[in-house]
Structure formats: structure tokens, C-alpha cells
C-alpha positions in Angstrom: -0.1 0.1 0.1 1.1 3.7 -0.4 2.2 6.0 2.4 0.5 9.4 1.2 -2.6 10.2 1.6 -5.3 11.2 -1.0 -7.2 14.5 -0.7 -10.6 14.8 -2.1 -12.2 18.3 -3.2 -15.8 17.5 -3.5 -16.6 20.8 -4.9 -14.3 20.8 -8.0 -14.9 16.7 -8.0 -11.2 16.1 -8.0 -8.7 14.1 -5.9 -4.9 14.7 -5.4 -2.7 11.9 -4.8 0.9 11.5 -5.3 1.3 14.8 -7.0 -1.4 14.0 -9.6 -5.1 15.4 -9.9 -7.7 13.0 -10.7 -11.0 14.1 -11.8 -13.9 12.1 -10.5 -17.0 11.8 -12.9 -20.4 10.1 -11.6 -21.5 6.8 -13.7 -24.5 5.9 -11.3 -25.0 5.7 -7.8 -22.0 4.8 -6.0 -19.9 4.3 -9.3 -17.5 6.9 -10.6 -14.7 7.1 -13.3 -11.5 8.5 -12.4 -9.8 10.5 -15.2 -6.4 12.2 -15.6 -6.2 15.2 -18.1 -9.9 13.6 -19.5 -8.5 10.2 -20.3 -10.2 7.5 -18.0 -7.8 5.5 -15.9 -10.2 3.7 -13.8 -13.3 3.4 -11.9 -14.2 3.6 -8.1 -17.0 1.8 -6.5 -18.7 1.7 -3.1 -19.7 -1.5 -2.4 -20.5 -3.4 0.9 -19.3 -0.5 2.9 -15.8 -0.4 1.2 -14.0 1.4 -1.8 -13.1 -0.6 -4.6 -10.5 0.6 -7.5 -10.9 -1.0 -11.2 -8.0 -0.1 -13.6 -8.5 0.5 -17.1 -4.9 0.0 -18.4 -1.8 0.6 -16.6 -2.0 4.5 -16.1 -3.4 3.9 -12.4 -2.7 0.9 -10.0 -5.5 -0.6 -7.9 -3.8 0.7 -4.9 -3.9 3.9 -6.2 -7.6 3.9 -7.2 -8.2 2.4 -3.6 -6.8 5.4 -2.1 -8.5 7.6 -4.2 -11.9 5.8 -3.7 -11.5 6.0 0.3 -10.7 9.7 0.2 -13.6 10.6 -2.3 -16.2 8.2 -0.4 -14.9 9.6 3.0 -15.3 13.1 1.7 -18.8 12.9 0.1 -20.1 10.8 3.0 -19.5 14.0 5.4 -20.3 16.4 2.4 
């Protein structure tokens, strides 16, 4: 696992992690696409009380998407 923390900005629909900014785009209830510069790199899904990351290609790892998902879902739960 990674050691740095992802930081979600719900108002701008972004998550910053390891020096990159990821845009979050809603697909459906608890399902989001994660984009870098307009290109999808994976999806984050909240199911059974946990964030899950699914990479699309090799631009982002499952661990990266998990960290992004955890930050995003924690921030939206309190927003």
C-alpha cells in the first residue's frame, strides 16, 4: 500500500494523490470514473461498505484507485 494520503475536493470533483490530480465523474449511484487530463484511468465503486478500485489500462494501479476511492467516499459521506 501507499503511504501518502489522497485529498478529495468534492466541490471541484477532484482527488489529489501522489502529485497528480484525478477528476471524478459520476456514472451511477456509488460508481465513478477516474480521469487524468480527460482520459479514463479506472473506476471507483462503493460496495458493501468499502471502496473498490478497478484500473483500466496501466495508468493507475488498483492501490492508487483504492486510495482515491477511500478519500472520495469519505469526503462525500460528510459533504
